[in-house]
N, C-alpha and C positions, 0 to 999 in steps of 0.2 A: 266815202263809204257811208251808207245809210242803214240805220238800224230800225227795225220795226218791232214793236211790242206785240207779242202774240197773246191774245186773250184766250185763256183756257176755260172752257165751260165745264164745271164739275157736275157730276150726277148728285142727286140728293144724298145718296149713301156716302159718297166720297166727302161731300161737304160736311155731313154730320160727323164723320170720323175726325176730320181736320178741326172742326170747330169745337169738338169735345176736348181735344188736346189743348187748343187755344184757351178755352175757358178753365181748364184744370191748372194751367200755368199761373193765372191771375184772375181776380174777380173782375167780371165784365158786366156792363149794363146791357139791358135788352137792346137799346139803341145801337150800341157798339156792335153787338152781335148781328143785328139786322143789317147794318152797313157792310159788315164783313161778308155776310151771305150774299148781298147784292154784288159785291166785288167778284164773287164766285159765279156770277151770271145765272143765279137761280131765279125761277119764277117766284113772284110774291107769295103764292099759295104754298110752295115748297118751303120757302124761308120761314113762314109762319108756323108750318108744321114742325120744322126742325126746332124752332124756338119753344114750341109747346113740349116737345120731347125733352129738350134741355132742362126746362123748368120741372117737368115731372121726374126726371132723373137727378134733380138737385145740382146740376152743373151751373144753373142760372137762378139767382135769387136776388130780387131787387132790394129787399131790406138789408141783406148781407152785404151787397155791393155798397149801399149808402153808408152803412156803418164802417166798413173798411175804408172807403174813400174819405169819409169825414175824419176818422182817426188818423189816417196817414197825412192828410193835408194839414190837420191841426198840429200834430206832434212833430212832424218832420219839416214841413214848410212854414209852420207857424202862421197859418191863415186864420182869419176871424170867421165868425158865423155867417156874416153877410156874403163873403166871397165864396164860401163853401156852398151856401144855398144857391147862389147864382150858377155855379159850376154843376151842381146836381141837377138843376133845371135844364141846363144844356144837354145833359144826358137823358132828359125826359123821364126823370124819376118822379114818382107820385109824391104829392104833398105829405101824405101820411108817412111815407118812408123818410122823407127829408126831415120832418119834425121829430120823428123818433131818433134819427141819427144825430141831430143837433142837440137833443136832450141828453145824449150819451156823453157829451163833453162836460167834464166836471167843472163846476163854477169856480172853485178855488184855483184849480190848475189854469183855467182860462184867465183869471185875474193875474196870476203869476206870469203867464206868458205875455200879457199886455205890458206889465211892468218891465219884463226882460227886454221886449222889443223897444219900448220907450227909452230905456237906459242905453241900449246899443245905439239907437238913432241920435240921442242927445250927445253921446261921445263922438259921433261922426260929424255932427253939425259944426260948421266953422264959425257961424255967426255968434256974437256975444250978446246981441240984442235979444232980450227975453221974449218979446212979441214974435220975432222971426223964428226963434227956437220953438215956441209954443205952436204956432200955426203950421210951420214946416213939419213938425213931428205929428201933429194932429192930421194933417193931409196925408202923410205917409201911412199912418196906421189905418186911416179910413180906406186908403187904396188897398191895404192888406185885408180889408174886410171886417175890421173891428168897429164896434158901435161907437159913435162920436161921444155920447154921454159918458160911457165907461172910460174912454180914453181921456176925455177932459178931466174927469174926476181924478184919475191916477196922475195925469200930467201936473195938475195943480198941487197935489201932495208932493210929488218929486221936486218940482221947482221951488216950493216953499222951503224945503230942506236946505237948498243951496244958498 
């Protein structure tokens, strides 16, 4: 038995209705919306017109998307600034919006998060060798997007206590 996927071509009006509901559900980037509109098999001109409509009706706002994305990834997933920046660039968000979003992260809260992630990683590290603990934790936090100099500073403070 063979299944074929049927590609439904939406009219611009149908697509606008569907995409408004999609954008109302969660903040979206212009890039995500553009890709979704292309999945609806719209012409590029129609897609751009719908995006312009969404922006004018405030369903789509790049700055708002960047701020919500940054807030969620930092508070929930505990990502660092570097990883958030890379992911926002993948969404083709402007540098202005990226910088504004990253500045919205409170410095003290950022430092507390680094300490919290370091402590958790050190608890899970099996090695008793200080060097391995240090570099393993540093590598892990760098992969989470935290700046190496901030991590090194906090790691040194925490390992000195022990």
